[in-house]
C-alpha positions as CSV (number, residue, x, y, z in Angstrom):
1,M,88.9,87.7,62.6
2,A,87.5,90.0,65.0
3,K,83.7,90.3,65.1
4,S,81.8,93.7,65.0
5,N,79.5,95.1,67.7
6,A,76.6,93.3,66.1
7,A,78.4,90.1,66.8
8,C,78.4,91.4,70.7
9,G,74.4,91.8,70.6
10,R,74.2,95.4,69.9
11,D,72.2,97.1,67.3
12,P,73.2,100.6,66.2
13,Q,70.6,102.3,68.2
14,Q,71.6,100.6,71.1
15,V,75.4,101.7,70.5
16,R,73.9,105.3,70.1
17,G,72.3,105.2,73.2
18,Y,75.7,103.9,75.2
19,R,77.6,106.5,73.5
20,N,75.0,109.3,74.7
21,F,75.3,107.8,78.4
22,G,79.2,107.7,78.0
23,A,79.5,111.4,77.2
24,G,77.7,112.2,80.3
25,A,79.6,109.7,82.4
26,A,82.8,111.2,81.0
27,L,81.7,114.7,82.4
28,V,81.0,113.4,85.8
29,A,84.4,111.4,85.6
30,L,86.2,114.8,85.0
31,G,84.3,116.6,87.6
32,A,85.4,113.6,90.0
33,L,89.3,113.8,89.0
34,A,89.5,117.5,88.9
35,P,89.8,118.1,92.7
36,L,92.5,115.3,93.1
37,A,94.7,116.8,90.5
38,A,96.2,119.3,93.0
39,N,96.8,116.3,95.4
40,A,98.2,114.0,92.7
41,Q,95.4,107.0,93.3
42,V,94.6,101.5,89.5
43,A,94.9,99.1,87.4
44,P,96.7,100.2,84.3
45,T,95.0,97.2,82.5
46,S,95.4,97.3,78.4
47,L,91.8,97.8,76.6
48,P,91.0,95.5,73.8
49,T,89.8,96.3,70.7
50,P,86.2,98.1,70.9
51,G,83.4,96.1,70.3
52,T,85.2,92.6,69.6
53,A,83.6,89.4,70.4
54,G,85.5,86.4,71.8
55,W,88.0,86.4,74.7
56,Q,90.9,88.9,74.7
57,Y,93.4,88.9,77.6
58,S,96.3,91.6,78.6
59,G,99.1,91.2,81.3
60,T,100.8,94.2,82.6
61,I,104.0,94.2,84.6
62,Y,104.7,97.7,86.1
63,V,106.9,99.5,88.5
64,W,105.1,102.1,91.0
65,T,107.4,104.2,93.5
66,P,104.9,105.9,95.8
67,S,105.4,107.9,98.9
68,V,103.5,106.9,101.9
69,S,101.8,109.0,104.7
70,G,99.3,108.4,107.4
71,S,99.5,107.3,111.2
72,T,99.5,104.2,113.4
73,R,98.9,103.4,116.9
74,F,101.2,101.1,118.5
75,P,100.5,99.4,122.0
76,A,103.2,101.0,124.3
77,D,102.5,99.5,127.7
78,S,100.3,96.9,129.4
79,S,97.9,99.8,130.9
80,G,96.5,100.3,127.0
81,S,98.7,103.3,126.4
82,N,99.5,103.8,122.8
83,L,102.5,105.6,120.7
84,N,100.8,107.5,117.9
85,V,103.3,107.6,115.1
86,S,103.2,109.6,111.8
87,A,104.7,108.2,108.7
88,E,105.5,111.1,106.6
89,E,109.2,111.9,108.5
90,I,109.9,108.4,109.0
91,L,109.0,105.9,106.3
92,K,110.8,107.4,103.4
93,R,112.5,104.4,102.0
94,L,110.9,101.9,99.6
95,K,112.7,98.9,100.4
96,F,111.0,96.4,98.0
97,A,108.0,96.3,95.7
98,A,106.5,93.9,93.3
99,M,103.3,94.5,91.1
100,G,101.3,93.0,88.3
101,T,97.7,93.2,86.4
102,F,96.0,90.7,84.3
103,G,92.6,91.5,82.3
104,A,90.2,89.9,80.1
105,H,87.4,90.9,77.8
106,N,84.5,89.7,75.9
107,C,82.5,92.0,74.1
108,Q,80.8,94.5,76.8
109,W,81.9,92.2,79.8
110,G,85.2,91.9,81.3
111,G,87.4,91.9,84.4
112,F,90.6,92.4,86.0
113,T,92.9,91.7,89.3
114,D,95.5,93.8,90.3
115,L,98.0,92.8,93.2
116,V,100.7,95.1,94.6
117,Y,103.4,94.4,97.2
118,L,105.1,97.2,98.9
119,H,107.8,97.0,101.6
120,F,108.8,100.5,103.7
121,G,111.3,100.8,106.3
122,G,112.8,103.9,107.8
123,G,114.3,105.3,110.9
124,K,114.6,108.9,112.6
125,G,116.4,110.1,115.6
126,G,115.2,113.2,118.0
127,S,111.6,112.7,116.3
128,R,108.6,114.6,117.6
129,D,106.4,113.3,115.2
130,F,104.4,111.2,117.6
131,T,101.9,111.6,120.5
132,I,101.6,109.5,123.7
133,G,98.3,108.1,124.5
134,N,95.4,111.1,124.4
135,I,97.5,113.7,126.0
136,G,99.8,115.0,123.0
137,L,103.5,115.2,123.3
138,P,105.6,116.6,126.6
139,A,107.2,119.5,125.5
140,D,110.8,117.9,126.2
141,A,110.0,114.6,125.0
142,S,111.7,113.1,121.7
143,A,112.3,109.5,120.1
144,N,114.6,107.6,118.0
145,F,112.4,105.2,115.6
146,N,112.8,102.4,113.2
147,W,109.8,101.5,111.6
148,D,109.2,98.8,109.2
149,M,105.9,98.7,107.0
150,K,105.1,95.9,104.4
151,G,102.0,94.4,103.0
152,F,99.7,94.1,100.0
153,V,96.8,95.5,98.3
154,W,94.5,93.5,96.0
155,T,91.8,94.6,93.7
156,T,89.6,92.6,91.9
157,A,86.8,93.7,89.8
158,G,84.2,92.8,87.0
159,E,83.4,95.4,84.1
160,Y,80.7,96.5,82.0
161,R,81.7,98.4,78.6
162,V,79.2,101.3,78.2
163,V,81.1,102.8,75.4
164,S,82.9,101.0,72.6
165,D,84.3,103.6,70.3
166,P,87.9,103.6,68.4
167,S,88.7,106.8,69.8
168,W,87.5,106.2,73.4
169,T,86.3,103.8,75.9
170,L,84.5,103.7,79.3
171,D,83.7,100.7,81.4
172,V,81.9,100.7,84.6
173,L,83.2,98.4,87.5
174,G,82.4,96.8,90.5
175,G,84.7,94.5,93.0
176,V,86.3,94.1,96.1
177,R,89.7,95.2,97.5
178,W,91.8,93.8,100.3
179,L,94.3,95.4,102.2
180,D,96.7,93.4,104.7
181,I,99.5,95.5,106.5
182,H,101.9,94.4,109.0
183,Q,104.1,97.1,110.8
184,T,106.9,96.9,113.3
185,L,108.1,99.7,115.6
186,N,111.2,99.8,117.8
187,W,111.5,103.0,119.9
188,D,113.6,104.7,122.6
189,I,112.1,108.1,124.1
190,A,114.0,110.8,125.9
191,G,112.7,113.4,128.1
192,S,109.3,113.3,129.7
193,I,107.0,110.1,128.9
194,G,103.5,111.3,130.0
195,S,101.3,108.6,131.1
196,L,103.6,105.7,130.0
197,D,104.8,103.3,132.2
198,P,108.6,104.1,132.9
199,L,109.5,100.6,131.6
200,A,107.9,101.5,128.3
201,R,110.6,104.3,127.7
202,S,112.1,101.8,125.3
203,G,110.4,99.0,123.3
204,S,108.9,97.3,120.2
205,A,105.6,96.6,119.1
206,K,104.1,94.8,116.3
207,V,100.4,95.4,114.8
208,T,98.7,94.0,111.8
209,D,95.4,95.2,110.0
210,N,93.4,93.7,107.2
211,V,90.3,95.1,105.7
212,L,88.0,94.1,102.9
213,D,86.0,96.6,101.0
214,A,83.4,96.8,98.4
215,I,84.3,99.4,95.5
216,I,82.3,100.8,92.5
217,G,84.1,102.9,89.9
218,F,85.1,103.0,85.9
219,K,88.1,103.1,83.7
220,G,88.8,103.8,80.3
221,R,91.3,105.7,77.6
222,L,90.9,108.4,75.3
223,G,92.9,107.8,72.0
224,F,94.4,110.6,69.8
225,G,97.0,110.9,67.1
226,E,97.0,109.9,63.5
227,N,96.2,106.3,64.2
228,R,95.4,106.6,68.1
229,E,98.6,105.4,68.8
230,W,98.7,107.7,71.6
231,F,96.2,107.5,74.6
232,V,95.2,108.9,77.8
233,P,94.3,106.1,80.4
234,Y,92.2,107.0,83.4
235,Y,90.8,105.3,86.5
236,F,88.8,106.0,89.4
237,D,87.1,103.9,92.2
238,I,85.8,104.5,95.5
239,G,84.3,102.0,98.2
240,T,83.8,101.0,101.9
241,G,83.5,98.1,104.1
242,Q,85.6,97.0,107.1
243,S,87.3,100.5,106.3
244,Q,85.4,103.9,106.8
245,S,86.4,104.6,103.0
246,T,88.9,103.7,100.2
247,L,89.7,105.8,97.1
248,Q,91.8,104.9,94.1
249,V,92.5,107.1,91.1
250,A,95.0,107.2,88.1
251,A,95.8,108.8,85.1
252,G,98.4,109.2,82.6
253,L,99.7,108.9,79.1
254,G,100.4,105.8,76.9
255,Y,101.7,104.7,73.5
256,T,100.5,101.4,71.3
257,F,103.1,99.1,69.8
258,K,102.4,96.2,67.9
259,W,102.9,93.8,70.8
260,G,101.0,95.9,73.2
261,E,101.7,99.6,74.9
262,V,104.0,101.3,77.5
263,T,102.0,103.7,79.9
264,A,103.3,106.5,82.3
265,M,100.8,107.6,85.0
266,Y,100.4,108.9,88.5
267,R,98.5,106.6,90.8
268,Y,97.1,107.7,94.4
269,L,95.4,105.2,97.0
270,D,94.0,106.2,100.1
271,Y,92.3,104.6,103.1
272,R,90.5,106.0,106.1
273,M,90.2,103.7,108.7
274,K,87.4,103.1,111.4
275,D,87.8,103.3,115.2
276,G,89.6,100.5,116.8
277,K,92.1,99.7,114.1
278,A,95.8,100.2,114.8
279,L,96.3,101.7,111.1
280,Q,94.5,105.2,111.5
281,D,94.6,106.3,107.9
282,I,97.2,105.7,105.1
283,N,97.8,106.9,101.6
284,F,100.3,106.1,98.7
285,G,100.9,108.2,95.8
286,G,103.4,108.3,93.1
287,P,104.4,107.6,89.4
288,L,104.1,104.5,87.7
289,I,105.6,103.1,84.4
290,A,104.0,100.2,82.7
291,A,104.3,97.6,80.1
292,T,101.2,95.7,78.5
293,W,101.0,92.4,76.4
294,R,97.8,92.0,74.7
295,W,96.6,88.5,73.3
């Protein structure tokens, strides 16, 4: 039998204090999400019954079909010249994806782990979506590219619930995110090649980047409907560490069944890298459909 808030060590005055804090935090949350709505970033974890003592668990499988944008520096010759290539017009095909989330909660405390594996590939002939070294792109230069990108994003965080209410919940969170990306580029350049060694007119290069960042943020849900079977899930985190910055945000609409829930969301993940990384910046954004089971 589920226990009450009092069983979790909260008295009514303390609960009211948390709700007052949560109302202010929600206003801050909406202000933070508003500028991102025009761009349309994680874990669509199910939230257990508010204020319930004892461990409750959730498992989520989902399909996320993002587009990718960003740029990468590929070493092109032995003198240190790079090809700086933009992803938007080349990496348009999502070749494979696997993803899932596991969450646990006990009273106010909880946590989740979310793993995403993505594999993109693409090619383009006559492309001018690149630069050579630091001199830009010669006027008559173009290239044929074949680009392969694969890797995973792993987010793990602990949570503390500051609002436990039948109509809405709010958790603050802190944890880490690990990004590991492997890229291969094949190219064939026509026209002027600027500072590149003539032998580098055609070539291939592989680069690997992995970064570990600390993150903080919040997540929760707003319930509505006659029995609050409909809900709006929301998530936000921001962090830094081995990257200059990372940002992730998601929001959508869900429906609760006896066995769990189904959720549709938009999710956006962004990275800005420090100098010295082959991957200069990258972001993924797109729709997500999830099914969650709870026990």
